[in-house]
C-alpha positions, 0 to 999 in steps of 0.5 A: 500500500502507498499513502498518496497524499494528505490534505488538511481541511477546515473545521478540523477535518482531513482527507488522505488517499491510500492506494493498494496494488494489484496483488493486494486487490487480487488477494482480496478478490480471491478471499471474497470468492472463497467466502461467497462461493458456498452460496452461489449456484451455477448450472453443472456444478455442485453448490459451492464448487464452481470455479471463480473464473466460471462465476466471473464469466457468468456474472462479470469480473466485478462480481467480487469487487465490492466485497474485496474493497470492503475487505481491504478498506480497514487495512488501508485506513490503518495504514494511511493513519499510521503513515500520515501521523494524523491523530483522529477522532470519531469514525472515518468515512470513505469519501471515494473509491477508485479502481483503475484498469490495472486493478489498483484501488485508491481509497479516499478517507475523510476524517475528523482530526484532534484539534490544535489546542492553545493553552490559556492560563492554567497556573495560578488560577484563583477560585473560591474555596468553601469554608469547612468550618463546623459551628456548634449549631451544625453539631446540634443539628446532627445530634437532633437528627440522630435523636429523631431517628431514635425517637419512640412514637407515642399515640396522641388522642388528647389534642388536635393535630399539629406540625411535627405529628404523624397523621394516619389518614384516609383520603379520597380526591374529587375533581368536578365531583368525580374521583380522579386516578391516584387520589385515594388511599387508606391508612396513609402515614403523613408527617405534618410539615414534611411538605411531602403532599400537595401544597396546602394539604398538610396545613389543613390537617393541622387542628383536626382531632382523631376520628374527625372527617373534613373536606380539604380544598386544594389547587394543584400547582401549574407544574403538576401532572397535565390532567391536574395542573392548576385544577381545584380539587376536594379531598375528603379526609378522615384522621384515623390516628395521631402519633408524635416522636418522643425524643430520647434525653441528650445525655451520656446514656444516649451517647452509649446507645447510638455510638461507641462512646461512653460520654456525650462530650466524646460523641459530640467531639466525634461528630465535629471531627467527622463533619470537619473531615466531610466538609474539608473533602467537599471544599477541596472537591468544589475548589478543584472543580472550579479551578479545572473549569476555569482552566478548561474555559481558558483554552482555545480550540476548534472542537470537532462536533464528533468529540462532543457527540461521543462524550454525550453518548458516554454520559447517556450510557453511564447514566443508563448504566446506573439503572442497570441498562448496560447493553451497548446494543441499545440505541441512544434514541431508545436510551433517551426514551427510556430515561425520559431525556428530551431535546431540551434536556439534551441541549440545556444539560447533557450537551454543556456537560459533554462540552465541558468534559471535552474541554477538560480532556483537551486541557489535560493533554495539552498540559501534559505536552507543554509540561513534558509530564512523565511518570516513573514506574514506581509512581505509576504502580502506586496509582494503579494499586490505589485505583484498584483498591477503590474499585475493588479489583487488583492492579493486574485486573485493571491493567488487563482490562484497560491496557497499560497504555490507557492506564498510564495516560490516565495517570499522566492526566492525574499528574496534570490535574494536580499541577493545575490545582496545586498551583491555584490560589484559594479565595474565601467565600 
C-alpha cells in the first residue's frame, strides 16, 4: 500500500488517499470468492464448487469487487493513519473509491482530526474555596437528627393535630365531583410539615382531632401532572390516628446507645471531627472543580462536533448504566426514551456537560505536552494499586482490562490535574 497524499481541511477535518496494488486487490478478490462461493449456484456444478473464473464469466469480473474493497478498506485506513501521523477522532468515512484498469484501488478517507489546542492560563488560577468550618449549631443539628431517628412514637388522642405529628389518614380526591386516578388511599402515614403532599394539604390537617372527617380544598400547582395542573380539587379526609416522636434525653446514656462512646462530650467531639473531615473533602472537591473549569474555559480550540457527540453518548450510557441498562446494543434514541431525556434536556444539560468534559480532556493533554509530564514506574504502580483498591479489583485486573497504555495516560492526566490545582490560589467565600 502507498499513502498518496494528505490534505488538511477546515473545521478540523482531513482527507488522505491510500492506494493498494494489484496483488493486494487480487488477494482480496480471491478471499471474497472463497467466502461467497458456498452460496452461489451455477448450472453443472455442485453448490459451492464452481470455479471463480466460471462465476466471473457468468456474472462479470466485478462480481467480487465490492466485497474485496470492503475487505481491504480497514487495512488501508490503518495504514494511511499510521503513515500520515494524523491523530483522529470519531469514525472515518470513505469519501471515494477508485479502481483503475490495472486493478489498483485508491481509497479516499475523510476524517475528523484532534484539534490544535492553545493553552490559556492554567497556573495560578484563583477560585473560591468553601469554608469547612463546623459551628456548634451544625453539631446540634446532627445530634437532633440522630435523636429523631431514635425517637419512640407515642399515640396522641388528647389534642388536635399539629406540625411535627404523624397523621394516619384516609383520603379520597374529587375533581368536578368525580374521583380522579391516584387520589385515594387508606391508612396513609403523613408527617405534618414534611411538605411531602400537595401544597396546602398538610396545613389543613393541622387542628383536626382523631376520628374527625373534613373536606380539604386544594389547587394543584401549574407544574403538576397535565390532567391536574392548576385544577381545584376536594379531598375528603378522615384522621384515623395521631402519633408524635418522643425524643430520647441528650445525655451520656444516649451517647452509649447510638455510638461507641461512653460520654456525650466524646460523641459530640466525634461528630465535629467527622463533619470537619466531610466538609474539608467537599471544599477541596468544589475548589478543584472550579479551578479545572476555569482552566478548561481558558483554552482555545476548534472542537470537532464528533468529540462532543461521543462524550454525550458516554454520559447517556453511564447514566443508563446506573439503572442497570448496560447493553451497548441499545440505541441512544431508545436510551433517551427510556430515561425520559428530551431535546431540551439534551441541549440545556447533557450537551454543556459533554462540552465541558471535552474541554477538560483537551486541557489535560495539552498540559501534559507543554509540561513534558512523565511518570516513573514506581509512581505509576502506586496509582494503579490505589485505583484498584477503590474499585475493588487488583492492579493486574485493571491493567488487563484497560491496557497499560490507557492506564498510564490516565495517570499522566492525574499528574496534570494536580499541577493545575496545586498551583491555584484559594479565595474565601
